[in-house]
C-alpha positions as CSV (number, residue, x, y, z in Angstrom):
1,M,0.0,0.0,0.0
2,H,1.2,3.5,-0.8
3,Q,0.1,6.7,0.8
4,W,0.5,10.2,-0.7
5,R,-0.2,13.5,1.1
6,L,-0.7,16.6,-1.1
7,T,-1.9,20.2,-0.7
8,K,-4.9,21.4,-2.7
9,W,-4.3,22.5,-6.3
10,S,-1.1,20.6,-6.6
11,E,-0.6,17.8,-9.1
12,I,0.2,14.1,-8.5
13,Q,1.6,11.4,-10.7
14,L,0.9,7.8,-9.4
15,G,3.1,5.3,-11.0
16,L,3.3,1.5,-11.4
17,L,6.1,-0.5,-12.9
18,I,4.8,-3.7,-14.6
19,G,7.9,-4.9,-16.3
20,P,8.6,-5.6,-20.0
21,F,5.2,-7.1,-20.7
22,K,2.5,-5.4,-22.8
23,L,-0.4,-5.9,-20.4
24,Q,-3.6,-4.1,-20.0
25,V,-3.6,-1.6,-17.1
26,A,-6.6,0.1,-15.4
27,W,-6.7,2.8,-12.8
28,L,-9.7,2.9,-10.5
29,R,-11.0,5.1,-7.7
30,V,-11.8,2.4,-5.1
31,D,-14.1,4.2,-2.6
32,T,-16.4,5.5,-5.4
33,Q,-16.0,2.4,-7.6
34,T,-15.1,4.6,-10.6
35,I,-13.0,3.3,-13.5
36,L,-10.7,6.2,-14.3
37,T,-8.6,4.7,-17.2
38,I,-8.3,1.5,-19.1
39,H,-4.9,1.1,-20.8
40,S,-4.2,4.4,-22.5
41,H,-7.8,5.6,-22.6
42,V,-9.3,7.9,-20.0
43,I,-12.8,6.7,-19.1
44,T,-13.9,9.3,-16.6
45,K,-15.3,12.6,-17.7
46,N,-13.0,14.4,-15.2
47,H,-10.8,16.6,-17.4
48,R,-8.1,16.7,-14.6
49,I,-7.3,13.0,-15.1
50,A,-4.8,11.7,-17.6
51,V,-2.8,8.5,-18.1
52,T,0.6,8.1,-19.6
53,H,3.2,5.3,-19.8
54,S,6.8,4.8,-20.5
55,E,7.2,2.1,-23.2
56,H,4.3,0.1,-21.6
57,R,6.6,-0.6,-18.6
58,T,5.6,2.1,-16.1
59,W,2.1,3.5,-16.1
60,Y,1.2,6.8,-14.5
61,L,-2.2,8.3,-13.4
62,H,-2.0,12.1,-13.4
63,I,-4.4,14.2,-11.3
64,R,-4.1,18.0,-11.9
65,D,-5.4,20.6,-9.6
66,V,-5.9,18.1,-6.7
67,R,-9.0,18.9,-4.6
68,E,-10.2,17.6,-1.3
69,S,-12.8,15.5,-3.2
70,D,-9.9,13.6,-4.7
71,R,-9.0,12.2,-1.2
72,G,-9.4,8.4,-1.1
73,W,-8.2,5.1,-2.3
74,Y,-6.9,4.5,-5.8
75,M,-6.0,1.1,-7.4
76,C,-4.1,0.0,-10.4
77,Q,-5.1,-3.3,-11.9
78,I,-3.1,-5.5,-14.3
79,N,-4.8,-8.1,-16.5
80,T,-2.7,-11.0,-15.4
81,D,-4.2,-14.4,-14.4
82,P,-4.9,-14.1,-11.5
83,M,-5.4,-10.3,-11.7
84,K,-2.8,-8.2,-9.8
85,S,-3.5,-4.9,-8.2
86,Q,-1.8,-2.3,-6.1
87,V,-3.7,0.3,-3.9
88,G,-2.8,3.6,-2.4
89,Y,-4.4,6.3,-0.4
90,L,-4.3,10.0,-1.5
91,D,-4.7,12.4,1.4
92,V,-5.4,16.1,0.5
93,V,-4.6,18.8,3.1
94,G,-5.3,22.5,3.1
95,E,-3.0,25.0,1.4
């Protein structure tokens, strides 16, 4: 489990190294059960969310202008069999 603590209006980049394999990666907001991204496609309508990768090895979820409403649990899932995942908690504090 990871934990990040940010001030409001900052930007965060959450990363996951998955190795040399070209696997499907999804980022989710756990507490709201929201799919944010699937592979390199942003699913959520939130314009502050983006996803990038480095040669399909390291995947990054970007959240711009972090707000208190972004506080919560985030998960990255990899489509292995069985499915692998990693979770982290984003805490947002005042300015």
